[in-house]
C-alpha positions as CSV (number, residue, x, y, z in Angstrom):
1,X,-0.1,0.0,-0.1
2,X,2.8,2.4,1.0
3,X,4.6,1.7,-2.5
4,X,1.5,2.4,-4.3
5,X,1.0,5.8,-2.3
6,X,4.6,6.7,-3.2
7,X,4.2,5.7,-6.8
8,X,1.1,7.9,-7.1
9,X,2.7,10.9,-5.5
10,X,5.6,10.7,-7.8
11,X,3.4,10.4,-10.8
12,X,1.2,13.3,-9.9
13,X,4.5,15.4,-9.2
14,X,5.9,14.3,-12.7
15,X,2.8,15.3,-14.3
16,X,2.1,18.6,-12.7
17,X,5.7,19.9,-13.2
18,X,5.5,20.5,-17.0
19,X,1.8,21.8,-16.7
20,X,2.9,24.5,-14.1
21,X,5.7,25.7,-16.4
22,X,3.5,26.1,-19.3
23,X,2.0,29.4,-18.0
24,X,5.4,31.1,-18.0
25,X,5.8,33.9,-20.5
26,X,8.7,34.1,-22.6
27,X,9.6,37.2,-24.6
28,X,6.6,39.1,-23.4
29,X,5.2,39.3,-26.9
30,X,1.5,38.0,-27.0
31,X,0.3,35.8,-29.7
32,X,-3.0,36.4,-31.8
33,X,-4.6,33.6,-29.9
34,X,-3.5,35.0,-26.5
35,X,-4.9,38.4,-27.4
36,X,-8.3,37.0,-28.6
37,X,-8.6,35.1,-25.3
38,X,-7.8,38.0,-23.3
39,X,-10.4,40.3,-25.0
40,X,-13.1,37.8,-25.2
41,X,-14.8,39.0,-22.0
42,X,-16.7,36.8,-19.3
43,X,-19.0,34.8,-21.4
44,X,-17.3,31.6,-19.8
45,X,-19.6,31.5,-16.8
46,X,-22.5,31.7,-19.1
47,X,-21.4,28.9,-21.3
48,X,-20.7,26.7,-18.4
49,X,-24.2,27.2,-16.9
50,X,-25.6,26.4,-20.4
51,X,-23.6,23.1,-20.6
52,X,-24.6,22.3,-17.0
53,X,-28.3,22.6,-18.0
54,X,-27.6,20.5,-21.0
55,X,-26.0,17.9,-18.7
56,X,-28.9,17.9,-16.2
57,X,-31.2,17.4,-19.2
58,X,-29.5,14.0,-19.8
59,X,-31.0,12.9,-16.6
60,X,-34.2,12.5,-18.2
61,X,-32.8,9.8,-20.5
62,X,-32.3,7.3,-17.6
63,X,-34.1,4.1,-17.8
64,X,-37.1,3.9,-15.6
65,X,-38.6,0.8,-13.9
66,X,-39.4,-2.0,-16.0
67,X,-43.1,-1.9,-14.9
68,X,-45.4,1.3,-15.2
69,X,-46.4,1.4,-11.7
70,X,-45.2,4.4,-9.6
71,X,-44.0,2.3,-6.8
72,X,-42.7,-0.9,-7.9
73,X,-43.5,-3.9,-5.4
74,X,-40.7,-6.3,-4.6
75,X,-43.2,-8.9,-3.7
76,X,-46.3,-9.5,-5.7
């Protein structure tokens, strides 16, 4: 168990290292994509909420009980 925990921590550390360094700016010159993302505004929250409503709509696709009764009886 201890070896698995140590392996997991080493793996997380190895994966987090490159991801953290990607945010560093080199040269100070922004690309077109960076400028576009910086000027796009705060629509991200709205789109996240729309996506959440869409995911909640998927709950209606769950399979119901095999019989049509409101309260399925375990013993008939």
